[in-house]
N, C-alpha and C positions, 0 to 999 in steps of 0.2 A: 517582488512583483505583486504579491497579495496586498501589501501595504499601499502600493501605488494605486491599485484598482479600488481599494476601499476609500482612499482619499479622493480619487477621481469621482466616485459615485456621489460623494458629498457635495462636490462643487460643479459637476457636469451641467446640471440644468441651468444654473446661473450663467455659466460660461457660454453655453450655446446660445442662450437668449441674448446675452450681451453681444455676441458675435453677429447674430442675425440682424440686430438693430443698428450696428455701427458701420456697416459696409455699404457703400453706394454702388450703383451699377457702373461697370467698367466700360469705358469707351475703347474703340479699336486701338490696340498698341499700348495700352496702359498697364496691362498685367505684368507682373514680375517675370513669369514664364508664359509666353504666348503659344509656344510649340508650333509656330508656323514653319520653322526649319529645325534641324537637329543641332543647331549651333550651341545650345546650352545644355544638352543632354548629359554632358560630362559632370554636371553638378549633382546628378541624381545617383543615389546608391540603393542597393536592394539588400534585404536581410530576411532571415527566417526560411520558410519552406518554399523558396522560389524555384529551386531545382526540382523538388518533388512534384510541384504543380505545373512546371513548364512556364512559369510566369515570365512574361516579356513585355517590354515597352518599346514601341516603334513610332517614329514620327510619320504622320499620314496627312494627305490632303483630301481624304475621302469625306471628311466632315469638319466643320469648324463653327464655333459660335461667333468669333471675331477673327479677322485676319484670314490667312490662307490655309491653316491646318490645325492639327491637334495631335495628341498622342493616342494611339490605340493600345489598349491593354488586352493581352491574349493569354490563355492558359491551355495547356495540353497535358492531360494525364488520365489514366484509366484505372488506377488502383487507389484504394483508400489511403489518405495521408494521416500519419500518426500524430505529428506535431503540427497542429493547425494554427499557424501564426506567420506573420511576415508581411512584407510590402515594399514600398519604395519611399525614399525620403531625401530631403535636402538638409545638410548640416549648416548650422548658423555661420560657421567659419567660412563657408563657400560664398557667403554674402557680406563678409566683413563684420559680422556681429559676434559678440560673446555668447549671446543666447537670444531666444525669441520671447523673453518675458515681456508681457504687456502687448505683444503683437496680435493682430487679427489676420487670420489666414482664410482664404476663399478659393474655391475651385468650382468649375462648372462641368457637369457630367451628362452624357447621353448614351444610352444603351445601344449596342449594335443589334441589327435585325436578328431575331431568333434567340437572343440572349436574355430575354426578359426574366428568366428564372435563375439567373446565375450571378446575382450580385448581393446575396444575403449577408455577406461578411464585409462589404465595403464600408469604409468610414474615412473621414478626414481626421488625422491624428497629430498629436504632439507628444514627445517623450523626452525624458531627461530626469528632472527632479520629481515629476509626477506624470502619470499617463492620463491623457485627455483625448476624447474622441467625440466627433459629431457625425451622426449617421443620417443620411437623407431619408425622409419619410417615404418617398415614392420616386421611382425613376421611370423614364419613358424612352422609347426608341425613336420618337418623333420630336420631342421637345427637350431643351436643355434645362437641367435642374442645378441651381447654385446652392452650395452648402458652405457654411462658415464656422469658424472656431476662434475664440479669443482666449489667449493664454493669460492667466492672472499675472499681475505685475510682480508678485513675489515668487513666481515659479521660473527658475532659471533653466527652462527646457532648451535643449540644443538641437532638437530634430522636429521637422514638420513634414508630413507626407500623407500617403494613403495606403490602406491595407490591401492585401490580396482579395479580390472581389468574391471568390467562391471557393469552397472546398468540396463542392459537388462535382463528380467526375464530368469533365467537359473537354472539348477539343475545338479551339477556334477563338475568334475575337469576342471579347466580352463587352467592352465599353470604350467610349472616347472621353478624354479629359482635356479641357481647354481653360485658358485664363486662370492659371494658378497664381494668386496674388498674395503678397505679404505687406501689411500696413503696420508701420511702427506706432508706438504709443502716442506720439505727437501728431498722428494723422497723416504723416508723410508716407506715401507708398514707395516701396523699394522699386526702383525703375527697372525697365525691361532689360533682360540679360543678353540682348543681342539676337534674339530668335524671332523678332517680329518681322512679318513680311505681309504687305497689303494683299488682300484677296485678289487673285487674278480673275478676270472676266473670261469665261470660256468662249470658244468659237460659236457655240450655240446661242450665247447671250449677246454676241457682237452683231451689229448690223453692217453688212458688207458695204464697201465704198460704192460699188455699182448700184446697190439698192438705194443708198442715200442719194445718188445722182438721179436715179429714176424717180424717187419720191419728190425731189426738188423740182424736176421738170414737170411732173404731174401737178404739183401745187401751183406752179406758174401758169400752166395751161388752164387750170380751174379758175384762177383769178382773172385771166384774160376773158374766159367765157362769161364769167359773172359780170365783169365790167362791160363787155360787149353787149350782154343782154340788157343791162341797165340803160346803156346808150340807145339801144333800139326802142326800148319802152319810152324813154324820155323824148326821142325824136318823133315817135308816133303820137304822143300826147301833144307835142308842140304843133304838129301838122293839123291835128284835129281842131285846135283852138285858134289857128292862124287864119 
């Protein structure tokens, strides 16, 4: 592990810079994991101090960057954790790959309200031949932040994922994660794993049929009034000059 971290420190800056430069903005439904439903959650595994921190992943429709949902990461613990490591990851084999070498990984993050101080340990990571991590500079509870990581072409890493957000005692939701995307070295993005669902328009956002009919009638009446007014003006002018 020490050797991994030493090697990671030597290449991390270049890897993160390359990742940030090579990934374009995702359109709706393009991410490998959209998290709009729980259909692909079986691909995700956890490791490390997940029991001690009460670390959980749940699909949620409370927030989304694209589509109809995201996953919410929560933690529940009140005692100090001795072994502070762990998180959630996807294995390359789940996607039909031997490894993630040369791939670029991306995910979008938004903090939950009141959890602004509980993400100090969060990073996007890859593990296997070498440990690599990309840590977001700043996170917000109002805006989505995208973080990327590129795995070197000679690193046969078999895992990509994200770490447990905090080891500060906490109880509740910490953050949302959306649009977890993996792009192969040839620029081909691994297609969605079947968890995309277009965003539903809530009843508050819909205009009722009755309201639509009323607005249509009102518009017709206004047009008739305007046309009638123009007719009266034209008629008056014609009489004046006749």
